[in-house]
C-alpha positions in Angstrom: -64.2 -95.1 65.4 -61.2 -93.2 66.5 -59.3 -93.7 63.2 -61.4 -91.3 61.3 -60.8 -88.2 63.5 -57.1 -89.1 63.6 -57.0 -89.3 59.9 -58.7 -85.9 59.6 -56.3 -84.3 62.0 -53.3 -85.8 60.1 -54.4 -84.4 56.8 -55.3 -81.0 58.4 -51.8 -80.8 59.8 -50.2 -81.7 56.5 -52.3 -78.9 54.8 -51.3 -76.4 57.4 -47.7 -77.3 57.1 -47.8 -77.0 53.3 -49.5 -73.6 53.6 -46.8 -72.4 56.1 -43.9 -73.5 53.9 -45.6 -72.0 50.8 -46.0 -68.6 52.6 -42.3 -68.7 53.6 -41.3 -69.4 50.0 -43.5 -66.5 48.8 -41.9 -64.2 51.3 -38.4 -65.1 50.2 -36.3 -62.0 49.3 -36.1 -61.2 45.6 -32.7 -60.0 44.3 -32.4 -56.6 42.6 -30.9 -56.8 39.1 -28.0 -54.4 38.7 -25.2 -53.7 36.2 -21.7 -53.5 37.7 -18.1 -53.2 36.7 -14.9 -54.1 38.5 -12.6 -51.4 39.7 -9.5 -51.4 37.4 -5.9 -50.7 38.2 -4.0 -49.0 35.4 -1.4 -46.3 34.7 -2.8 -42.8 34.3 -1.4 -39.4 33.6 -2.5 -35.7 33.9 -1.6 -33.3 31.2 -1.5 -29.6 30.2 -2.3 -28.7 26.6 -0.8 -25.6 24.9 -0.6 -24.4 21.3 2.3 -22.7 19.6 4.5 -22.4 16.6 7.4 -24.5 15.2 10.6 -22.6 14.9 14.2 -23.3 14.2 16.4 -23.9 17.2 19.0 -21.6 15.7 18.1 -18.6 13.4 20.1 -15.7 12.1 19.0 -12.1 11.6 21.1 -10.0 9.2 21.5 -6.2 9.8 24.0 -3.4 9.2 25.7 -0.9 11.6 25.1 1.9 9.0 22.8 2.7 6.1 23.6 0.5 3.1 22.4 -0.6 -0.3 22.5 -4.1 -1.8 24.9 -4.1 -4.7 24.6 -7.7 -5.7 22.9 -10.9 -4.6 24.5 -14.4 -5.1 21.8 -16.7 -3.6 18.1 -17.3 -3.7 15.3 -17.4 -1.1 15.0 -21.0 0.3 18.5 -22.0 -0.7 20.6 -24.1 1.7 24.0 -22.5 2.1 27.2 -23.5 3.8 29.2 -21.6 6.5 31.3 -18.9 4.9 29.5 -19.0 1.5 29.1 -15.5 0.0 25.5 -14.3 0.1 25.3 -10.7 -1.2 27.4 -7.5 -1.5 26.6 -4.4 0.6 27.9 -0.9 -0.1 27.6 2.3 1.9 24.6 4.5 1.1 23.8 8.0 2.2 20.3 7.9 0.7 17.7 5.8 2.4 14.6 4.8 0.3 11.7 2.9 1.9 10.4 0.7 -0.8 7.6 -1.9 -0.9 10.2 -4.7 -1.0 12.0 -3.3 2.0 8.7 -3.2 4.0 7.9 -6.7 2.9 11.2 -8.1 4.1 10.9 -6.2 7.4 7.5 -7.7 8.0 8.7 -11.2 7.1 11.5 -11.3 9.6 9.2 -10.2 12.4 7.7 -13.7 12.4 11.0 -15.3 13.1 12.4 -16.7 16.3 12.3 -14.4 19.4 16.0 -15.0 20.0 17.7 -15.0 16.6 21.4 -14.5 16.5 22.1 -11.0 14.9 24.7 -11.0 12.1 25.7 -7.3 11.8 28.3 -5.9 9.4 29.7 -2.4 9.0 30.0 -0.7 5.6 31.9 2.3 7.0 35.1 1.3 5.3 33.6 0.4 1.9 31.7 -2.5 0.2 31.4 -5.7 2.3 30.5 -9.2 1.2 28.1 -10.8 3.7 28.8 -14.5 4.2 26.7 -17.3 5.8 27.4 -17.5 9.5 26.8 -21.3 9.6 25.2 -24.0 7.5 21.7 -22.8 7.2 18.7 -22.2 4.9 17.8 -18.6 3.7 14.2 -17.7 4.5 14.3 -14.1 3.2 16.9 -12.6 0.8 17.3 -8.9 -0.1 17.1 -7.8 -3.7 19.7 -5.9 -5.7 19.4 -2.2 -5.3 17.4 -2.5 -2.0 18.1 0.0 0.7 19.1 -1.3 4.1 18.5 1.0 7.1 21.0 0.8 10.0 20.0 -1.7 12.7 17.0 -3.0 10.8 16.8 -6.8 10.1 16.6 -7.2 6.3 17.2 -10.9 5.8 16.8 -14.1 7.8 18.2 -17.7 7.8 17.5 -20.8 9.9 19.2 -24.1 10.7 16.5 -26.7 9.7 18.5 -29.5 11.2 17.1 -28.8 14.7 13.5 -27.6 15.2 11.6 -26.8 18.4 8.1 -25.7 19.4 7.4 -22.5 21.3 4.1 -22.6 23.1 2.1 -20.3 25.3 0.8 -21.8 28.5 -2.1 -20.3 30.4 -1.2 -18.8 33.8 -3.7 -21.2 35.5 -1.6 -24.3 34.5 2.0 -23.0 34.3 2.8 -24.0 37.9 2.4 -27.6 36.8 4.9 -27.4 33.9 8.6 -28.0 34.4 11.7 -28.5 32.3 12.3 -32.2 31.6 8.6 -33.2 31.3 7.7 -35.4 28.3 5.1 -34.3 25.7 3.2 -35.4 22.6 3.4 -32.8 19.8 0.7 -32.8 17.0 1.3 -30.6 14.0 -1.8 -29.1 12.5 -0.7 -29.0 8.9 0.3 -32.7 8.6 -1.5 -34.3 11.5 1.8 -36.0 12.4 2.7 -36.6 16.0 6.2 -36.3 17.5 7.6 -37.0 20.9 9.0 -33.9 22.7 10.3 -32.6 26.0 10.0 -29.3 27.8 13.4 -27.6 27.8 12.6 -24.1 29.1 9.8 -22.3 30.9 10.0 -18.5 30.8 10.4 -16.8 34.3 7.9 -14.0 33.4 4.3 -13.9 32.1 2.9 -11.8 29.3 -0.6 -10.4 28.8 -1.9 -10.1 25.3 -3.3 -6.7 24.3 -5.7 -6.2 21.4 -5.6 -3.5 18.8 -8.5 -1.7 20.6 -6.5 -1.7 23.8 -8.4 -4.5 25.5 -6.4 -6.9 27.7 -6.2 -10.6 26.8 -5.1 -13.8 28.4 -2.0 -14.0 30.6 0.4 -16.7 29.3 3.9 -17.9 29.9 6.2 -19.0 27.0 7.8 -22.4 27.0 10.1 -24.1 24.6 9.9 -27.8 23.7 12.4 -29.9 21.8 11.0 -32.0 18.9 12.3 -35.5 18.6 12.5 -37.3 15.2 11.6 -34.2 13.2 11.6 -35.0 9.5 11.4 -33.1 6.2 7.6 -32.6 6.5 8.1 -30.3 9.5 8.6 -26.6 8.7 9.2 -23.5 10.8 6.0 -21.5 11.1 3.7 -24.5 11.3 1.2 -24.4 14.2 1.2 -27.3 16.6 -0.4 -28.5 19.9 1.6 -30.0 22.8 0.2 -32.3 25.4 2.6 -32.0 28.3 2.5 -34.9 30.8 2.8 -33.1 34.2 2.0 -36.1 36.4 1.9 -39.9 36.0 0.8 -42.7 38.3 1.9 -46.2 37.5 -1.0 -47.9 39.3 -4.2 -46.0 39.9 -7.6 -47.4 40.7 -10.2 -46.1 38.2 -14.0 -46.5 37.8 -16.4 -45.2 35.1 -18.1 -41.9 35.9 -21.5 -43.8 36.2 -20.3 -45.6 39.3 -19.6 -42.5 41.3 -22.6 -41.1 43.1 -23.0 -37.9 45.1 -25.1 -36.8 48.0 -24.3 -33.3 49.1 -20.6 -33.1 49.3 -20.1 -36.8 49.9 -19.1 -39.1 47.0 -19.9 -42.8 47.3 -20.3 -46.0 45.3 -22.5 -49.1 45.8 -20.2 -52.1 46.1 -21.4 -55.7 45.7 -19.9 -57.7 48.6 -19.0 -61.4 48.8 -22.5 -61.9 50.3 -24.1 -60.6 47.0 -25.5 -57.7 48.9 -25.2 -54.0 48.2 -23.0 -51.9 50.5 -22.7 -48.1 50.3 -19.0 -47.1 50.4 -17.7 -43.5 50.7 -14.9 -42.8 48.2 -12.4 -40.1 47.4 -11.8 -39.2 43.8 -8.7 -37.9 42.1 -7.9 -37.1 38.4 -10.8 -36.9 36.0 -9.9 -38.9 32.9 -11.7 -38.9 29.5 -13.9 -41.9 30.3 -13.2 -42.7 33.9 -12.2 -41.2 37.2 -9.4 -42.0 39.6 -10.5 -43.3 43.0 -7.8 -42.7 45.6 -9.7 -44.1 48.6 -12.7 -46.4 49.3 -12.4 -49.2 46.7 -9.9 -51.8 45.8 -8.9 -53.2 42.4 -11.3 -56.0 41.4 -14.2 -55.0 43.6 -17.6 -54.7 41.9 -19.3 -51.3 41.7 -22.8 -50.7 40.5 -23.2 -48.5 37.5 -26.9 -49.0 36.7 -30.1 -50.3 38.5 -33.8 -50.2 37.8 -34.6 -48.3 40.9 -33.3 -46.8 44.2 -30.7 -48.9 46.0 -30.2 -49.3 49.7 -27.7 -50.8 52.1 -28.0 -54.6 52.4 -30.2 -55.2 49.3 -29.6 -58.6 47.7 -28.2 -58.1 44.2 -28.3 -60.1 40.9 -25.3 -58.8 39.1 -24.7 -58.4 35.4 -21.0 -57.5 34.6 
């Protein structure tokens, strides 16, 4: 008679144990699905971009010490000439006539280099043959019969063998630019890119002034050498220079999506070896095109959350998709 109650108690215990184990299984923690990326170590750089104009490294401006007239011209505009080659004949002139051609030539030479070498001759003793000061290419040439006022540049030549880029750098960034820094130079007319190097940064700044008297941006002039210049590059072309002002050979970077902010604190959610989420404060550095440098708070190879279906908290179990 005792077997039946014992059997009932045994089966009751089994059922209760099964219910207890089932309830524990139901209460087991469910992982949160998250997307994550590994912090990457790579070389990065910071740059300053400035626009400017291609110019010849050496240019020559022709002028006279007294009023003169062009008696004969032996060359043509655009012609490449050799040092010492006769260019044109000047003779003294007491009569000065401002012609359309004279004004056109005067305007053309204004667009030349800021530091052209002046080639001045005197006609006080009679007619003078003006010769090429060096191997160069003539950009502007006077015409026969043209008047040449004393001191006014009336023709210009350049040495096309060596070209450079003169840019204007905003005053906000000029402190970062120094001679010797490398650059990439992109020419607007051709789309070609050349390597370059900063050779000179002007010691003074200039402020642009509009025709209405308004004040424009303050800039500082800088000159960059152009490496590998070919025949497609011409003085007067506009170009942009990306000057590399700082470079780090091994920086830790993360996508912008991984960086979170709460007040003034920046932090990331890191997936630890225990597969749990840990909030980690970080310090960021340079902002790159698609990522940001992290100078403190995370190591290369660590997983950082970039996306999750809901709010995250310290210690959550994570199911990671990389």
